[in-house]
mmCIF file of the N, C-alpha and C atoms, coordinates in Angstrom:
data_MODEL
# 
_entry.id   MODEL 
# 
loop_
_atom_site.group_PDB 
_atom_site.id 
_atom_site.type_symbol 
_atom_site.label_atom_id 
_atom_site.label_alt_id 
_atom_site.label_comp_id 
_atom_site.label_asym_id 
_atom_site.label_entity_id 
_atom_site.label_seq_id 
_atom_site.pdbx_PDB_ins_code 
_atom_site.Cartn_x 
_atom_site.Cartn_y 
_atom_site.Cartn_z 
_atom_site.occupancy 
_atom_site.B_iso_or_equiv 
_atom_site.pdbx_formal_charge 
_atom_site.auth_seq_id 
_atom_site.auth_comp_id 
_atom_site.auth_asym_id 
_atom_site.auth_atom_id 
_atom_site.pdbx_PDB_model_num 
ATOM 1   N N  . MET A 1 1  ? 1.136   -1.313  -0.001  1.00 0.00 ? 1  MET A N  1 
ATOM 2   C CA . MET A 1 1  ? 0.155   -0.384  -0.066  1.00 0.00 ? 1  MET A CA 1 
ATOM 3   C C  . MET A 1 1  ? 0.969   1.332   -0.051  1.00 0.00 ? 1  MET A C  1 
ATOM 4   N N  . ALA A 1 2  ? 0.626   2.196   -0.629  1.00 0.00 ? 2  ALA A N  1 
ATOM 5   C CA . ALA A 1 2  ? 1.170   3.505   -0.624  1.00 0.00 ? 2  ALA A CA 1 
ATOM 6   C C  . ALA A 1 2  ? 0.168   4.591   -0.784  1.00 0.00 ? 2  ALA A C  1 
ATOM 7   N N  . THR A 1 3  ? 0.182   5.739   0.086   1.00 0.00 ? 3  THR A N  1 
ATOM 8   C CA . THR A 1 3  ? -0.459  6.879   -0.083  1.00 0.00 ? 3  THR A CA 1 
ATOM 9   C C  . THR A 1 3  ? 0.534   7.553   -0.952  1.00 0.00 ? 3  THR A C  1 
ATOM 10  N N  . LEU A 1 4  ? -0.178  8.750   -1.670  1.00 0.00 ? 4  LEU A N  1 
ATOM 11  C CA . LEU A 1 4  ? 0.654   9.524   -2.722  1.00 0.00 ? 4  LEU A CA 1 
ATOM 12  C C  . LEU A 1 4  ? 0.671   10.779  -2.112  1.00 0.00 ? 4  LEU A C  1 
ATOM 13  N N  . ALA A 1 5  ? 1.270   11.302  -2.464  1.00 0.00 ? 5  ALA A N  1 
ATOM 14  C CA . ALA A 1 5  ? 1.664   12.947  -1.678  1.00 0.00 ? 5  ALA A CA 1 
ATOM 15  C C  . ALA A 1 5  ? 0.665   13.693  -2.737  1.00 0.00 ? 5  ALA A C  1 
ATOM 16  N N  . LYS A 1 6  ? 0.826   13.670  -3.828  1.00 0.00 ? 6  LYS A N  1 
ATOM 17  C CA . LYS A 1 6  ? -0.277  14.421  -4.824  1.00 0.00 ? 6  LYS A CA 1 
ATOM 18  C C  . LYS A 1 6  ? -1.476  13.256  -5.516  1.00 0.00 ? 6  LYS A C  1 
ATOM 19  N N  . PRO A 1 7  ? -2.419  13.383  -5.610  1.00 0.00 ? 7  PRO A N  1 
ATOM 20  C CA . PRO A 1 7  ? -3.177  12.259  -6.293  1.00 0.00 ? 7  PRO A CA 1 
ATOM 21  C C  . PRO A 1 7  ? -3.029  11.957  -7.871  1.00 0.00 ? 7  PRO A C  1 
ATOM 22  N N  . VAL A 1 8  ? -3.098  11.176  -8.196  1.00 0.00 ? 8  VAL A N  1 
ATOM 23  C CA . VAL A 1 8  ? -3.408  10.499  -9.620  1.00 0.00 ? 8  VAL A CA 1 
ATOM 24  C C  . VAL A 1 8  ? -4.768  10.637  -9.862  1.00 0.00 ? 8  VAL A C  1 
ATOM 25  N N  . THR A 1 9  ? -5.247  11.369  -11.367 1.00 0.00 ? 9  THR A N  1 
ATOM 26  C CA . THR A 1 9  ? -6.270  11.058  -11.744 1.00 0.00 ? 9  THR A CA 1 
ATOM 27  C C  . THR A 1 9  ? -6.797  10.290  -12.929 1.00 0.00 ? 9  THR A C  1 
ATOM 28  N N  . PHE A 1 10 ? -7.948  9.511   -12.266 1.00 0.00 ? 10 PHE A N  1 
ATOM 29  C CA . PHE A 1 10 ? -8.193  8.331   -13.349 1.00 0.00 ? 10 PHE A CA 1 
ATOM 30  C C  . PHE A 1 10 ? -9.690  8.383   -13.822 1.00 0.00 ? 10 PHE A C  1 
ATOM 31  N N  . GLN A 1 11 ? -10.004 8.000   -14.863 1.00 0.00 ? 11 GLN A N  1 
ATOM 32  C CA . GLN A 1 11 ? -11.412 8.093   -15.484 1.00 0.00 ? 11 GLN A CA 1 
ATOM 33  C C  . GLN A 1 11 ? -12.062 6.947   -14.749 1.00 0.00 ? 11 GLN A C  1 
ATOM 34  N N  . ASN A 1 12 ? -13.382 7.281   -14.150 1.00 0.00 ? 12 ASN A N  1 
ATOM 35  C CA . ASN A 1 12 ? -14.145 6.413   -13.573 1.00 0.00 ? 12 ASN A CA 1 
ATOM 36  C C  . ASN A 1 12 ? -14.676 5.621   -14.869 1.00 0.00 ? 12 ASN A C  1 
ATOM 37  N N  . MET A 1 13 ? -14.541 3.835   -14.387 1.00 0.00 ? 13 MET A N  1 
ATOM 38  C CA . MET A 1 13 ? -14.686 3.249   -15.493 1.00 0.00 ? 13 MET A CA 1 
ATOM 39  C C  . MET A 1 13 ? -16.283 3.323   -15.661 1.00 0.00 ? 13 MET A C  1 
ATOM 40  N N  . VAL A 1 14 ? -17.472 3.245   -14.920 1.00 0.00 ? 14 VAL A N  1 
ATOM 41  C CA . VAL A 1 14 ? -18.678 3.171   -14.997 1.00 0.00 ? 14 VAL A CA 1 
ATOM 42  C C  . VAL A 1 14 ? -18.972 4.595   -15.962 1.00 0.00 ? 14 VAL A C  1 
ATOM 43  N N  . VAL A 1 15 ? -18.603 5.804   -15.542 1.00 0.00 ? 15 VAL A N  1 
ATOM 44  C CA . VAL A 1 15 ? -18.829 6.993   -15.979 1.00 0.00 ? 15 VAL A CA 1 
ATOM 45  C C  . VAL A 1 15 ? -17.511 7.361   -16.541 1.00 0.00 ? 15 VAL A C  1 
ATOM 46  N N  . PRO A 1 16 ? -17.290 7.413   -17.583 1.00 0.00 ? 16 PRO A N  1 
ATOM 47  C CA . PRO A 1 16 ? -15.940 7.434   -18.210 1.00 0.00 ? 16 PRO A CA 1 
ATOM 48  C C  . PRO A 1 16 ? -15.634 9.614   -18.337 1.00 0.00 ? 16 PRO A C  1 
ATOM 49  N N  . ASP A 1 17 ? -16.844 10.187  -18.147 1.00 0.00 ? 17 ASP A N  1 
ATOM 50  C CA . ASP A 1 17 ? -16.438 11.669  -18.404 1.00 0.00 ? 17 ASP A CA 1 
ATOM 51  C C  . ASP A 1 17 ? -16.293 12.044  -16.905 1.00 0.00 ? 17 ASP A C  1 
ATOM 52  N N  . GLU A 1 18 ? -16.209 11.113  -15.586 1.00 0.00 ? 18 GLU A N  1 
ATOM 53  C CA . GLU A 1 18 ? -16.186 11.530  -14.718 1.00 0.00 ? 18 GLU A CA 1 
ATOM 54  C C  . GLU A 1 18 ? -14.921 11.181  -13.814 1.00 0.00 ? 18 GLU A C  1 
ATOM 55  N N  . SER A 1 19 ? -13.700 11.934  -13.745 1.00 0.00 ? 19 SER A N  1 
ATOM 56  C CA . SER A 1 19 ? -12.458 11.747  -13.210 1.00 0.00 ? 19 SER A CA 1 
ATOM 57  C C  . SER A 1 19 ? -12.580 11.423  -11.632 1.00 0.00 ? 19 SER A C  1 
ATOM 58  N N  . ILE A 1 20 ? -11.513 10.467  -11.109 1.00 0.00 ? 20 ILE A N  1 
ATOM 59  C CA . ILE A 1 20 ? -11.558 10.343  -9.652  1.00 0.00 ? 20 ILE A CA 1 
ATOM 60  C C  . ILE A 1 20 ? -10.059 10.655  -9.509  1.00 0.00 ? 20 ILE A C  1 
ATOM 61  N N  . ASN A 1 21 ? -9.643  10.861  -8.366  1.00 0.00 ? 21 ASN A N  1 
ATOM 62  C CA . ASN A 1 21 ? -8.190  11.493  -7.625  1.00 0.00 ? 21 ASN A CA 1 
ATOM 63  C C  . ASN A 1 21 ? -8.340  10.248  -6.797  1.00 0.00 ? 21 ASN A C  1 
ATOM 64  N N  . VAL A 1 22 ? -7.308  9.728   -7.007  1.00 0.00 ? 22 VAL A N  1 
ATOM 65  C CA . VAL A 1 22 ? -6.611  8.460   -6.396  1.00 0.00 ? 22 VAL A CA 1 
ATOM 66  C C  . VAL A 1 22 ? -5.554  8.803   -5.541  1.00 0.00 ? 22 VAL A C  1 
ATOM 67  N N  . HIS A 1 23 ? -5.664  8.338   -4.036  1.00 0.00 ? 23 HIS A N  1 
ATOM 68  C CA . HIS A 1 23 ? -4.676  8.886   -3.458  1.00 0.00 ? 23 HIS A CA 1 
ATOM 69  C C  . HIS A 1 23 ? -4.007  7.658   -2.549  1.00 0.00 ? 23 HIS A C  1 
ATOM 70  N N  . ILE A 1 24 ? -4.438  6.487   -2.500  1.00 0.00 ? 24 ILE A N  1 
ATOM 71  C CA . ILE A 1 24 ? -3.910  5.409   -2.011  1.00 0.00 ? 24 ILE A CA 1 
ATOM 72  C C  . ILE A 1 24 ? -4.123  4.525   -3.269  1.00 0.00 ? 24 ILE A C  1 
ATOM 73  N N  . VAL A 1 25 ? -2.764  3.650   -3.306  1.00 0.00 ? 25 VAL A N  1 
ATOM 74  C CA . VAL A 1 25 ? -2.620  2.331   -4.258  1.00 0.00 ? 25 VAL A CA 1 
ATOM 75  C C  . VAL A 1 25 ? -2.176  1.375   -3.487  1.00 0.00 ? 25 VAL A C  1 
ATOM 76  N N  . PHE A 1 26 ? -2.941  -0.138  -3.612  1.00 0.00 ? 26 PHE A N  1 
ATOM 77  C CA . PHE A 1 26 ? -2.571  -1.197  -3.157  1.00 0.00 ? 26 PHE A CA 1 
ATOM 78  C C  . PHE A 1 26 ? -1.746  -2.019  -4.477  1.00 0.00 ? 26 PHE A C  1 
ATOM 79  N N  . LEU A 1 27 ? -0.405  -2.897  -3.904  1.00 0.00 ? 27 LEU A N  1 
ATOM 80  C CA . LEU A 1 27 ? -0.049  -3.551  -5.054  1.00 0.00 ? 27 LEU A CA 1 
ATOM 81  C C  . LEU A 1 27 ? 0.030   -5.293  -4.445  1.00 0.00 ? 27 LEU A C  1 
ATOM 82  N N  . LEU A 1 28 ? -0.928  -5.718  -5.528  1.00 0.00 ? 28 LEU A N  1 
ATOM 83  C CA . LEU A 1 28 ? -1.499  -7.166  -5.002  1.00 0.00 ? 28 LEU A CA 1 
ATOM 84  C C  . LEU A 1 28 ? -0.091  -8.128  -5.336  1.00 0.00 ? 28 LEU A C  1 
ATOM 85  N N  . ALA A 1 29 ? 0.779   -8.628  -4.650  1.00 0.00 ? 29 ALA A N  1 
ATOM 86  C CA . ALA A 1 29 ? 1.622   -9.514  -4.571  1.00 0.00 ? 29 ALA A CA 1 
ATOM 87  C C  . ALA A 1 29 ? 1.245   -10.923 -4.066  1.00 0.00 ? 29 ALA A C  1 
ATOM 88  N N  . LEU A 1 30 ? 0.929   -11.779 -4.961  1.00 0.00 ? 30 LEU A N  1 
ATOM 89  C CA . LEU A 1 30 ? 0.068   -13.139 -4.439  1.00 0.00 ? 30 LEU A CA 1 
ATOM 90  C C  . LEU A 1 30 ? 1.155   -14.400 -5.341  1.00 0.00 ? 30 LEU A C  1 
ATOM 91  N N  . ASP A 1 31 ? 1.364   -15.546 -4.452  1.00 0.00 ? 31 ASP A N  1 
ATOM 92  C CA . ASP A 1 31 ? 2.196   -16.586 -5.184  1.00 0.00 ? 31 ASP A CA 1 
ATOM 93  C C  . ASP A 1 31 ? 0.895   -17.501 -5.594  1.00 0.00 ? 31 ASP A C  1 
ATOM 94  N N  . GLU A 1 32 ? -0.480  -17.510 -5.650  1.00 0.00 ? 32 GLU A N  1 
ATOM 95  C CA . GLU A 1 32 ? -1.282  -18.514 -5.960  1.00 0.00 ? 32 GLU A CA 1 
ATOM 96  C C  . GLU A 1 32 ? -2.231  -17.656 -6.803  1.00 0.00 ? 32 GLU A C  1 
ATOM 97  N N  . PRO A 1 33 ? -2.555  -18.094 -8.092  1.00 0.00 ? 33 PRO A N  1 
ATOM 98  C CA . PRO A 1 33 ? -3.284  -17.194 -8.772  1.00 0.00 ? 33 PRO A CA 1 
ATOM 99  C C  . PRO A 1 33 ? -4.760  -17.039 -8.327  1.00 0.00 ? 33 PRO A C  1 
ATOM 100 N N  . HIS A 1 34 ? -4.962  -18.152 -7.836  1.00 0.00 ? 34 HIS A N  1 
ATOM 101 C CA . HIS A 1 34 ? -6.530  -18.119 -7.590  1.00 0.00 ? 34 HIS A CA 1 
ATOM 102 C C  . HIS A 1 34 ? -6.648  -17.383 -6.169  1.00 0.00 ? 34 HIS A C  1 
ATOM 103 N N  . ALA A 1 35 ? -5.928  -16.819 -5.209  1.00 0.00 ? 35 ALA A N  1 
ATOM 104 C CA . ALA A 1 35 ? -6.057  -16.334 -4.225  1.00 0.00 ? 35 ALA A CA 1 
ATOM 105 C C  . ALA A 1 35 ? -6.562  -14.217 -4.850  1.00 0.00 ? 35 ALA A C  1 
ATOM 106 N N  . GLN A 1 36 ? -6.212  -14.442 -6.219  1.00 0.00 ? 36 GLN A N  1 
ATOM 107 C CA . GLN A 1 36 ? -6.726  -12.961 -6.733  1.00 0.00 ? 36 GLN A CA 1 
ATOM 108 C C  . GLN A 1 36 ? -8.010  -12.655 -6.490  1.00 0.00 ? 36 GLN A C  1 
ATOM 109 N N  . ILE A 1 37 ? -9.015  -13.175 -6.323  1.00 0.00 ? 37 ILE A N  1 
ATOM 110 C CA . ILE A 1 37 ? -10.639 -12.787 -6.127  1.00 0.00 ? 37 ILE A CA 1 
ATOM 111 C C  . ILE A 1 37 ? -10.757 -12.532 -5.198  1.00 0.00 ? 37 ILE A C  1 
ATOM 112 N N  . GLU A 1 38 ? -9.899  -13.328 -4.048  1.00 0.00 ? 38 GLU A N  1 
ATOM 113 C CA . GLU A 1 38 ? -9.940  -12.864 -2.694  1.00 0.00 ? 38 GLU A CA 1 
ATOM 114 C C  . GLU A 1 38 ? -9.483  -11.595 -2.006  1.00 0.00 ? 38 GLU A C  1 
ATOM 115 N N  . MET A 1 39 ? -8.593  -11.501 -2.828  1.00 0.00 ? 39 MET A N  1 
ATOM 116 C CA . MET A 1 39 ? -7.500  -10.046 -2.166  1.00 0.00 ? 39 MET A CA 1 
ATOM 117 C C  . MET A 1 39 ? -8.447  -8.969  -2.850  1.00 0.00 ? 39 MET A C  1 
ATOM 118 N N  . LEU A 1 40 ? -8.873  -9.400  -4.070  1.00 0.00 ? 40 LEU A N  1 
ATOM 119 C CA . LEU A 1 40 ? -9.625  -8.155  -4.767  1.00 0.00 ? 40 LEU A CA 1 
ATOM 120 C C  . LEU A 1 40 ? -10.787 -7.625  -3.747  1.00 0.00 ? 40 LEU A C  1 
ATOM 121 N N  . GLN A 1 41 ? -11.956 -8.561  -3.117  1.00 0.00 ? 41 GLN A N  1 
ATOM 122 C CA . GLN A 1 41 ? -12.694 -8.331  -1.964  1.00 0.00 ? 41 GLN A CA 1 
ATOM 123 C C  . GLN A 1 41 ? -12.398 -7.691  -1.172  1.00 0.00 ? 41 GLN A C  1 
ATOM 124 N N  . GLU A 1 42 ? -10.968 -8.423  -0.737  1.00 0.00 ? 42 GLU A N  1 
ATOM 125 C CA . GLU A 1 42 ? -10.579 -7.583  0.842   1.00 0.00 ? 42 GLU A CA 1 
ATOM 126 C C  . GLU A 1 42 ? -10.546 -5.922  0.527   1.00 0.00 ? 42 GLU A C  1 
ATOM 127 N N  . VAL A 1 43 ? -9.806  -5.866  -0.691  1.00 0.00 ? 43 VAL A N  1 
ATOM 128 C CA . VAL A 1 43 ? -9.361  -4.496  -1.187  1.00 0.00 ? 43 VAL A CA 1 
ATOM 129 C C  . VAL A 1 43 ? -10.613 -3.562  -1.140  1.00 0.00 ? 43 VAL A C  1 
ATOM 130 N N  . ALA A 1 44 ? -11.960 -4.306  -1.775  1.00 0.00 ? 44 ALA A N  1 
ATOM 131 C CA . ALA A 1 44 ? -13.090 -3.773  -2.102  1.00 0.00 ? 44 ALA A CA 1 
ATOM 132 C C  . ALA A 1 44 ? -13.680 -3.460  -0.460  1.00 0.00 ? 44 ALA A C  1 
ATOM 133 N N  . GLY A 1 45 ? -13.332 -4.327  0.075   1.00 0.00 ? 45 GLY A N  1 
ATOM 134 C CA . GLY A 1 45 ? -14.207 -3.987  1.623   1.00 0.00 ? 45 GLY A CA 1 
ATOM 135 C C  . GLY A 1 45 ? -13.246 -2.838  2.147   1.00 0.00 ? 45 GLY A C  1 
ATOM 136 N N  . VAL A 1 46 ? -11.941 -2.542  1.636   1.00 0.00 ? 46 VAL A N  1 
ATOM 137 C CA . VAL A 1 46 ? -11.042 -1.726  2.758   1.00 0.00 ? 46 VAL A CA 1 
ATOM 138 C C  . VAL A 1 46 ? -11.478 -0.440  2.065   1.00 0.00 ? 46 VAL A C  1 
ATOM 139 N N  . VAL A 1 47 ? -11.719 -0.156  0.704   1.00 0.00 ? 47 VAL A N  1 
ATOM 140 C CA . VAL A 1 47 ? -11.910 1.186   0.019   1.00 0.00 ? 47 VAL A CA 1 
ATOM 141 C C  . VAL A 1 47 ? -13.568 1.254   0.288   1.00 0.00 ? 47 VAL A C  1 
ATOM 142 N N  . GLN A 1 48 ? -14.302 0.531   0.802   1.00 0.00 ? 48 GLN A N  1 
ATOM 143 C CA . GLN A 1 48 ? -15.795 1.281   1.157   1.00 0.00 ? 48 GLN A CA 1 
ATOM 144 C C  . GLN A 1 48 ? -16.049 1.400   2.743   1.00 0.00 ? 48 GLN A C  1 
ATOM 145 N N  . ASN A 1 49 ? -14.660 1.384   3.395   1.00 0.00 ? 49 ASN A N  1 
ATOM 146 C CA . ASN A 1 49 ? -14.455 1.396   5.089   1.00 0.00 ? 49 ASN A CA 1 
ATOM 147 C C  . ASN A 1 49 ? -13.946 3.022   5.035   1.00 0.00 ? 49 ASN A C  1 
ATOM 148 N N  . THR A 1 50 ? -15.012 4.170   4.813   1.00 0.00 ? 50 THR A N  1 
ATOM 149 C CA . THR A 1 50 ? -14.245 5.833   5.076   1.00 0.00 ? 50 THR A CA 1 
ATOM 150 C C  . THR A 1 50 ? -13.483 5.622   6.420   1.00 0.00 ? 50 THR A C  1 
ATOM 151 N N  . ASP A 1 51 ? -13.835 4.930   7.753   1.00 0.00 ? 51 ASP A N  1 
ATOM 152 C CA . ASP A 1 51 ? -12.970 5.422   9.050   1.00 0.00 ? 51 ASP A CA 1 
ATOM 153 C C  . ASP A 1 51 ? -11.629 4.252   8.445   1.00 0.00 ? 51 ASP A C  1 
ATOM 154 N N  . LEU A 1 52 ? -11.496 3.630   7.865   1.00 0.00 ? 52 LEU A N  1 
ATOM 155 C CA . LEU A 1 52 ? -10.345 2.831   7.787   1.00 0.00 ? 52 LEU A CA 1 
ATOM 156 C C  . LEU A 1 52 ? -9.642  3.561   6.534   1.00 0.00 ? 52 LEU A C  1 
ATOM 157 N N  . LEU A 1 53 ? -10.049 4.033   5.806   1.00 0.00 ? 53 LEU A N  1 
ATOM 158 C CA . LEU A 1 53 ? -9.214  4.863   4.951   1.00 0.00 ? 53 LEU A CA 1 
ATOM 159 C C  . LEU A 1 53 ? -8.639  6.406   5.274   1.00 0.00 ? 53 LEU A C  1 
ATOM 160 N N  . GLU A 1 54 ? -9.242  7.050   6.270   1.00 0.00 ? 54 GLU A N  1 
ATOM 161 C CA . GLU A 1 54 ? -8.884  7.847   6.667   1.00 0.00 ? 54 GLU A CA 1 
ATOM 162 C C  . GLU A 1 54 ? -7.547  7.715   7.592   1.00 0.00 ? 54 GLU A C  1 
ATOM 163 N N  . LEU A 1 55 ? -7.888  6.518   8.345   1.00 0.00 ? 55 LEU A N  1 
ATOM 164 C CA . LEU A 1 55 ? -6.736  6.166   9.113   1.00 0.00 ? 55 LEU A CA 1 
ATOM 165 C C  . LEU A 1 55 ? -5.481  5.740   8.338   1.00 0.00 ? 55 LEU A C  1 
ATOM 166 N N  . LEU A 1 56 ? -5.714  5.083   7.311   1.00 0.00 ? 56 LEU A N  1 
ATOM 167 C CA . LEU A 1 56 ? -4.548  4.659   6.222   1.00 0.00 ? 56 LEU A CA 1 
ATOM 168 C C  . LEU A 1 56 ? -4.001  5.877   5.774   1.00 0.00 ? 56 LEU A C  1 
ATOM 169 N N  . MET A 1 57 ? -4.377  6.990   5.651   1.00 0.00 ? 57 MET A N  1 
ATOM 170 C CA . MET A 1 57 ? -4.575  8.407   4.976   1.00 0.00 ? 57 MET A CA 1 
ATOM 171 C C  . MET A 1 57 ? -3.115  9.210   5.747   1.00 0.00 ? 57 MET A C  1 
ATOM 172 N N  . THR A 1 58 ? -3.626  8.872   6.932   1.00 0.00 ? 58 THR A N  1 
ATOM 173 C CA . THR A 1 58 ? -2.708  9.477   7.853   1.00 0.00 ? 58 THR A CA 1 
ATOM 174 C C  . THR A 1 58 ? -1.476  8.879   8.743   1.00 0.00 ? 58 THR A C  1 
ATOM 175 N N  . ALA A 1 59 ? -1.660  7.580   8.103   1.00 0.00 ? 59 ALA A N  1 
ATOM 176 C CA . ALA A 1 59 ? -0.599  6.711   9.022   1.00 0.00 ? 59 ALA A CA 1 
ATOM 177 C C  . ALA A 1 59 ? 0.637   7.175   8.364   1.00 0.00 ? 59 ALA A C  1 
ATOM 178 N N  . THR A 1 60 ? 1.529   7.352   9.047   1.00 0.00 ? 60 THR A N  1 
ATOM 179 C CA . THR A 1 60 ? 3.232   7.669   8.424   1.00 0.00 ? 60 THR A CA 1 
ATOM 180 C C  . THR A 1 60 ? 4.172   6.528   8.896   1.00 0.00 ? 60 THR A C  1 
ATOM 181 N N  . ASP A 1 61 ? 3.759   5.685   9.203   1.00 0.00 ? 61 ASP A N  1 
ATOM 182 C CA . ASP A 1 61 ? 4.705   4.164   9.159   1.00 0.00 ? 61 ASP A CA 1 
ATOM 183 C C  . ASP A 1 61 ? 3.872   3.078   9.480   1.00 0.00 ? 61 ASP A C  1 
ATOM 184 N N  . PRO A 1 62 ? 4.616   1.875   8.508   1.00 0.00 ? 62 PRO A N  1 
ATOM 185 C CA . PRO A 1 62 ? 4.038   0.480   8.416   1.00 0.00 ? 62 PRO A CA 1 
ATOM 186 C C  . PRO A 1 62 ? 3.351   -0.002  9.993   1.00 0.00 ? 62 PRO A C  1 
ATOM 187 N N  . LYS A 1 63 ? 3.833   0.550   11.173  1.00 0.00 ? 63 LYS A N  1 
ATOM 188 C CA . LYS A 1 63 ? 2.977   -0.125  12.215  1.00 0.00 ? 63 LYS A CA 1 
ATOM 189 C C  . LYS A 1 63 ? 1.519   0.864   12.376  1.00 0.00 ? 63 LYS A C  1 
ATOM 190 N N  . GLU A 1 64 ? 1.688   2.029   11.853  1.00 0.00 ? 64 GLU A N  1 
ATOM 191 C CA . GLU A 1 64 ? 0.191   2.728   12.125  1.00 0.00 ? 64 GLU A CA 1 
ATOM 192 C C  . GLU A 1 64 ? -0.418  1.901   11.275  1.00 0.00 ? 64 GLU A C  1 
ATOM 193 N N  . VAL A 1 65 ? -0.092  1.668   9.653   1.00 0.00 ? 65 VAL A N  1 
ATOM 194 C CA . VAL A 1 65 ? -1.007  1.139   9.019   1.00 0.00 ? 65 VAL A CA 1 
ATOM 195 C C  . VAL A 1 65 ? -1.733  -0.433  9.530   1.00 0.00 ? 65 VAL A C  1 
ATOM 196 N N  . LEU A 1 66 ? -0.752  -1.404  9.928   1.00 0.00 ? 66 LEU A N  1 
ATOM 197 C CA . LEU A 1 66 ? -1.194  -2.241  10.717  1.00 0.00 ? 66 LEU A CA 1 
ATOM 198 C C  . LEU A 1 66 ? -1.983  -2.129  11.587  1.00 0.00 ? 66 LEU A C  1 
ATOM 199 N N  . ALA A 1 67 ? -1.833  -1.114  12.359  1.00 0.00 ? 67 ALA A N  1 
ATOM 200 C CA . ALA A 1 67 ? -2.963  -1.141  13.408  1.00 0.00 ? 67 ALA A CA 1 
ATOM 201 C C  . ALA A 1 67 ? -4.425  -0.498  12.963  1.00 0.00 ? 67 ALA A C  1 
ATOM 202 N N  . ALA A 1 68 ? -4.193  -0.024  11.856  1.00 0.00 ? 68 ALA A N  1 
ATOM 203 C CA . ALA A 1 68 ? -5.481  0.467   11.202  1.00 0.00 ? 68 ALA A CA 1 
ATOM 204 C C  . ALA A 1 68 ? -6.258  -0.367  10.971  1.00 0.00 ? 68 ALA A C  1 
ATOM 205 N N  . PHE A 1 69 ? -5.520  -1.226  10.192  1.00 0.00 ? 69 PHE A N  1 
ATOM 206 C CA . PHE A 1 69 ? -5.756  -2.717  9.873   1.00 0.00 ? 69 PHE A CA 1 
ATOM 207 C C  . PHE A 1 69 ? -6.518  -3.456  11.138  1.00 0.00 ? 69 PHE A C  1 
ATOM 208 N N  . ALA A 1 70 ? -5.761  -3.372  11.955  1.00 0.00 ? 70 ALA A N  1 
ATOM 209 C CA . ALA A 1 70 ? -6.357  -4.406  13.018  1.00 0.00 ? 70 ALA A CA 1 
ATOM 210 C C  . ALA A 1 70 ? -7.602  -3.777  13.638  1.00 0.00 ? 70 ALA A C  1 
ATOM 211 N N  . LYS A 1 71 ? -7.464  -2.249  13.911  1.00 0.00 ? 71 LYS A N  1 
ATOM 212 C CA . LYS A 1 71 ? -8.798  -1.630  14.624  1.00 0.00 ? 71 LYS A CA 1 
ATOM 213 C C  . LYS A 1 71 ? -10.010 -1.967  13.411  1.00 0.00 ? 71 LYS A C  1 
ATOM 214 N N  . SER A 1 72 ? -9.254  -1.935  12.183  1.00 0.00 ? 72 SER A N  1 
ATOM 215 C CA . SER A 1 72 ? -11.025 -2.042  11.142  1.00 0.00 ? 72 SER A CA 1 
ATOM 216 C C  . SER A 1 72 ? -11.445 -3.733  11.240  1.00 0.00 ? 72 SER A C  1 
ATOM 217 N N  . GLU A 1 73 ? -10.616 -4.336  12.078  1.00 0.00 ? 73 GLU A N  1 
ATOM 218 C CA . GLU A 1 73 ? -11.193 -6.049  12.019  1.00 0.00 ? 73 GLU A CA 1 
ATOM 219 C C  . GLU A 1 73 ? -12.415 -5.730  13.477  1.00 0.00 ? 73 GLU A C  1 
ATOM 220 N N  . THR A 1 74 ? -11.395 -5.099  14.404  1.00 0.00 ? 74 THR A N  1 
ATOM 221 C CA . THR A 1 74 ? -12.408 -5.455  15.517  1.00 0.00 ? 74 THR A CA 1 
ATOM 222 C C  . THR A 1 74 ? -13.298 -4.518  16.099  1.00 0.00 ? 74 THR A C  1 
ATOM 223 N N  . ASP A 1 75 ? -13.201 -3.452  15.449  1.00 0.00 ? 75 ASP A N  1 
ATOM 224 C CA . ASP A 1 75 ? -14.042 -2.612  15.593  1.00 0.00 ? 75 ASP A CA 1 
ATOM 225 C C  . ASP A 1 75 ? -15.769 -2.709  14.915  1.00 0.00 ? 75 ASP A C  1 
ATOM 226 N N  . PRO A 1 76 ? -16.722 -3.332  15.818  1.00 0.00 ? 76 PRO A N  1 
ATOM 227 C CA . PRO A 1 76 ? -17.878 -3.504  15.138  1.00 0.00 ? 76 PRO A CA 1 
ATOM 228 C C  . PRO A 1 76 ? -18.617 -2.186  14.353  1.00 0.00 ? 76 PRO A C  1 
ATOM 229 N N  . LYS A 1 77 ? -18.265 -0.798  14.517  1.00 0.00 ? 77 LYS A N  1 
ATOM 230 C CA . LYS A 1 77 ? -18.906 0.263   14.304  1.00 0.00 ? 77 LYS A CA 1 
ATOM 231 C C  . LYS A 1 77 ? -18.133 0.694   12.907  1.00 0.00 ? 77 LYS A C  1 
ATOM 232 N N  . SER A 1 78 ? -17.191 -0.048  12.341  1.00 0.00 ? 78 SER A N  1 
ATOM 233 C CA . SER A 1 78 ? -15.977 0.397   11.161  1.00 0.00 ? 78 SER A CA 1 
ATOM 234 C C  . SER A 1 78 ? -17.205 0.132   10.155  1.00 0.00 ? 78 SER A C  1 
ATOM 235 N N  . ASN A 1 79 ? -17.199 1.274   9.230   1.00 0.00 ? 79 ASN A N  1 
ATOM 236 C CA . ASN A 1 79 ? -18.086 1.446   8.016   1.00 0.00 ? 79 ASN A CA 1 
ATOM 237 C C  . ASN A 1 79 ? -17.400 0.670   6.739   1.00 0.00 ? 79 ASN A C  1 
# 
């Protein structure tokens, strides 16, 4: 995972005329081809969780990133 100092603009796949600023990038490094679907589902869950995204955007080191993921797994109020 990387947070970008300056967002990169992409076009929305559903509405091509709409631009989306991307602030977080995930790299999927998988050693099992069948694991891709499950990992993409996990990433989809992350990007839908606004509380987790805020924590990830403000994290300054890997420990804070791991803590944010751990908090989101244990917090029943996580969006």
